[in-house]
C-alpha positions in Angstrom: -48.3 6.8 -7.1 -51.1 8.5 -9.1 -50.9 12.3 -8.8 -54.3 13.9 -8.8 -56.4 16.9 -7.9 -59.8 16.0 -6.6 -62.8 17.9 -5.4 -64.2 16.4 -2.2 -67.2 18.7 -1.7 -70.6 19.3 -3.1 -70.1 23.1 -3.0 -66.9 24.6 -4.3 -64.9 27.4 -2.9 -64.8 30.6 -5.0 -61.0 30.6 -5.0 -60.9 27.0 -6.1 -60.1 28.1 -9.7 -56.6 29.3 -8.6 -55.5 25.9 -7.2 -52.6 24.5 -9.1 -49.9 22.0 -8.2 -47.2 24.6 -9.0 -48.7 27.3 -6.7 -49.0 24.8 -3.9 -45.4 23.6 -4.4 -44.2 27.2 -4.2 -46.3 27.8 -1.1 -45.1 24.6 0.7 -41.5 25.0 -0.5 -41.3 21.6 -2.2 -41.0 20.4 -5.8 -44.3 19.9 -7.6 -43.3 16.3 -8.5 -43.3 15.6 -4.7 -47.0 16.4 -4.4 -49.0 13.2 -4.8 -52.5 14.2 -4.0 -54.5 17.5 -3.8 -58.0 17.3 -2.3 -60.1 20.5 -2.6 -62.5 20.5 0.2 -65.2 23.1 0.9 -63.1 25.4 3.1 -59.5 24.1 2.8 -57.1 22.3 0.5 -55.5 19.1 1.7 -52.1 18.4 0.1 -50.3 15.1 0.4 -46.7 14.9 -0.7 -43.4 13.3 0.0 -43.0 13.5 3.7 -45.8 16.1 4.1 -49.5 16.3 4.7 -50.8 19.8 5.0 -53.9 21.8 5.0 -53.8 25.0 3.0 -56.2 27.9 2.8 -57.6 28.8 -0.6 -56.7 32.5 0.2 -53.0 31.7 0.4 -52.8 30.9 -3.3 -52.2 33.6 -6.0 -54.5 34.2 -9.0 -53.4 32.7 -12.3 -54.1 33.0 -16.0 -56.4 30.7 -17.9 -59.3 31.0 -15.5 -61.8 33.7 -14.6 -60.1 36.9 -13.5 -60.2 37.9 -9.8 -63.3 39.6 -8.6 -63.9 42.0 -5.8 -65.1 39.2 -3.5 -61.8 37.4 -4.1 -59.8 40.4 -3.0 -61.9 40.6 0.1 -61.0 37.0 0.9 -57.3 37.7 0.4 -57.4 40.8 2.5 -59.2 38.9 5.3 -56.5 36.2 5.2 -53.8 38.9 5.4 -55.5 40.4 8.4 -56.0 37.0 10.1 -52.3 36.3 9.7 -51.5 39.8 11.2 -49.5 40.7 8.1 -49.6 43.6 5.7 -49.2 41.6 2.5 -49.8 38.2 0.9 -47.1 35.6 1.4 -43.7 36.3 -0.2 -44.0 33.3 -2.5 -46.6 35.2 -4.6 -43.9 37.5 -6.1 -41.6 34.5 -6.6 -44.4 32.6 -8.3 -45.1 35.5 -10.6 -41.4 36.1 -11.4 -41.1 32.4 -12.4 -44.3 32.6 -14.6 -43.1 35.8 -16.3 -39.7 34.3 -17.0 -41.4 31.2 -18.5 -43.6 33.3 -20.7 -43.1 32.3 -24.3 -44.9 35.1 -26.0 -45.4 38.9 -25.6 -49.2 38.3 -25.3 -48.7 35.9 -22.3 -46.2 38.3 -20.8 -48.7 41.2 -21.0 -51.5 39.0 -19.5 -49.2 38.3 -16.5 -48.4 42.0 -16.2 -52.1 42.9 -16.2 -52.9 40.3 -13.6 -50.0 41.5 -11.3 -51.3 45.1 -11.7 -54.7 44.0 -10.4 -53.0 42.4 -7.4 -50.5 45.1 -6.8 -52.1 46.3 -3.6 -51.8 42.9 -2.0 -48.0 42.4 -2.7 -45.2 44.0 -0.8 -43.1 46.8 -2.4 -40.1 44.5 -2.4 -42.2 41.8 -4.3 -43.5 44.3 -6.8 -39.9 45.5 -7.5 -38.8 41.9 -8.2 -41.8 41.4 -10.5 -41.0 44.6 -12.4 -37.4 43.6 -12.8 -38.5 40.3 -14.3 -40.8 42.3 -16.7 -38.0 44.6 -17.8 
């Protein structure tokens, strides 16, 4: 089956730039190869995979490298999502995602970019998650 990411709306969501197959796989707890189709709609992401069809909020996904850096408005959306879920921090998989990305870094420059991105998001991630990320950076 063809694996694709498609945009189903005329207007795009501001957090659309952070949508990746890998981040969605982490969020859903499945292998990225098991995701067949990702449809980015105006307010939600529809993910179709092996035995799953789920809607995911844009605000559930972590910021990544290679796109425009997070803005104040992005942080407001993440904080609103945290509040809506009646939690104190973003989902636990954010720190796991960053640890994996840090471990996969193949250059000091890339490692430093991930470190800077994590520093920007530090207020959103739990203390336990930050410690895991710092251990990966060490």
